[in-house]
N, C-alpha and C positions, 0 to 999 in steps of 0.2 A: 469524615471528611464525606463528603454530598456530591452526586452526579445524577445526570436526567437518568426519569425512566425513559424504557423504548416506545418509540423509535426516537432515532436521534434528528432531528434535523435541521441540516447544514448549512450556509450558503456563503460564499466567496467566489476564490480565485482557485487554478490548478496549473500545474503543469506534468504530461504525464508521457512516458518513456513507453517503448519496448521494444525488447531486446533478446536476442538469443542467448541461452545462458547452459552450459556443461551439464546433462545429468548427471554426472559419477559427482561435479561437486554439491549439486547439492541435496542429493539423495539421501546423507546422511541426517537431513533437515527434516527430513518428512517423515513421517508415522509407517514400517514397512508395510502393511496393508493399504494403503495409497498408492496407487499406480501414477507414477510421472507421463507424462502425453509426450511424445516426441512430435515436432512438428519437422523437425529433419535427422539426420542417424546424429544419435548421440546428442541433440537439442531441444528443450522444450523452448516455452516463452515465457517471461519475466517480465520484470520494470521497476522502475524508480514513479513511484505519484509522490508529490510534492504540494500542497493546498496550503492558502490563509482561508481559515471558516470565522469571518467576520461577523456583524454587525444582523441581527435575522436569525441567527445560529441559536440554540439551546447551549450552548459553549460555542465561548472563541478562544481560536485556538489555534497552530498551526503544527505541522503534520507528515513524515518524511513515512513514506511505506516500500520495502523493499517485499517485490512480490519474486520469489523463485522459482516459481514452478506453476504448470497449468494440471489441476490432477483430474484425474477420475477415480468414483466410490461409487456401488449399488447403483448405476444408470445415473448417476450426477454426474457434471461436470465443474467446478472451480477455483481459484488461485489457492495459492500456498501463500502465507507472509509469514516470511522467517524474522525480519529486522521491524520495527516498528519506533518511532519515536517524536513525543508531543512534547511542546512545552508549556501546557495546562495540570496537574497532579489532578484536579479531578478526571481529566479524561484518564490518565495513567488509570486512576483508580476503575472508573466504569469500563473502559480497556477492556481490563485485567479480571472484574471480577464478571461480568457482563456475555463476553465474548470468547473470554480467555487467551486474548493476544496479551503479547510479550512485550506492552508498552515499557519504554523510558525515556528518560529528560533528558529535553538537546533543547538548543539555542539556534531560533531560525533570526538569519536578517534578508529581509525581501527587499528586491531595489524592481519599484512598476517605472513602468512607460512604455515608449514602442520596443522596447526587448527586456522583456521580464527577468528578472534572476533572483539569486537565495543561495543563501549559502547555510550549511546545518554545522554545526559544533559540538560537540561534547566536550564538555572540559576544554582543555588546551588542542585535542586534536579535530579536524576537518572531516566531516564524515563525506560531504561528496558538495559540489558547487553547481548548479545547473542555472543556463540562461538560455532564452529563448532565441535565439538568432535571425526569425524571422516569422511572419505568420498569416496566409492567405484569411481571404474572408471566410467568416464560418455558418455554420449552418445548424439547426435545432435541432435537439434528437431524444429522443429516449432512451435508455439504454440500465438494462438489469448486470448487476456482475456478485454472482456467487463467489462464495471465500468458506475453505474450510478451516478450521479449527479446533485445539483440545483442549478441555477444562478439567481437571480432574482425572475422572475415568470414561469423560462424555467426547466423544467425538461428536462437535457440534459442523453444522450449515448455515450462514448465514446470506443475506442480499442485501448491495446497496443499489438502490434505486435512483435513478437521475434522470431531469428533462432540463437541460444544459445547452449553450451554447458553445460547441466548438469549432478550433478553429485548427487544421492542419501547420505543423511549426517544425523547422528546423531544431534542435535542439542539440547544443553543447553538454555534455555530462563530463564530471569531472570527477573520480576518486580516489584520491589521497592512498597509497601504501599504508597510512597512520589508519584510516577509517576502519570499523570494526568486520565490515562487511568485503573491504577490498580482497579478500581471498576468493570470490565469488568468481571475481573476474568478467565483470559485467558488461564493460569494454561501451564504447559508440550506439546508441539506440541506431534499429535502424525503423522507425518511424516516433515521429512527436506529436502532443497535440497540447494547445495551450486550450484550457476551457473556462470561461467568463462569459456571462456571469454562472457559476457555478448553485446546482441547485440538490441537496445530496440525501437521502432520507437511509439510515441505516437501522432494517428489523432487527428484531432480538432472536438469537438464534434458536434454530429445530437442532434437537437431539438425534444424531444419525445412529448411535448403535454405544453402545459401553463398551472398555476395551478394559485391557488392565493397567492395574494401576502403577507396573516397574516400567510399562512403555508410555506414562504423560508428556504430552508436549512440555507445559507450563510450569 
C-alpha cells in the first residue's frame, strides 16, 4: 500500500465544532504524562472535525476527527485525537505509519448546498450526523493547529497549517448511542465553523520524547 510523503496538501471543505468535554471522561484516553488543560472546572475543549478533501489534494478522501482535549506538555500546547475515521486505505496507512493516528475505515455521505450536512457510518452503526443550519459571510484566515500523538515509543507533535475561508455557523451535531465515541457525551457545540474553500498542509511529526513501550498509544 502506498501513500504520499509529507507534507500532505489537502483542499476541499469542512465542518468544525467546538465542544466542552468532561476531563474525567477523556483522561483514560490521554497518556498520563500529558496535562489536560481545563477551560472551566472539570471541562476541557474539544470538538468534531468533518472534511472532504477533493481534487487538488495529494489524496482524495473524507475524514472525521474527534478531538477530546487541549493538551500541555514540555511548553507546548496542542490537541489530542482519540478517534479518527477516513474512507481511503492509503490515508489509513499513512495516518498510522507517519503520525501514529488510530485511523479506521468509515463511510461518508455528504450533501452540499445552502445547508451542508454529512452522515458518517461504520458498518451499520452511525458514528455521527452533522448539519450546518446557518452560516454568515466569512473571512480569510491563516491558522496553525498543533496535535500530539504517539507512535511506538515516541511522543510526537505535528502541525496542520491552513489558509482558508471561515464562516461562523450554526451546527446541529447528533451522535447516536451506537457510535463508538457516544460515551464521551460530547453534546451540542457552543461554536461551529464551516470552512470553504479549505486549504490544509499537514507536516511531518517531530519527536517530543521517548516513552515506555508499555504505555504506547497506538
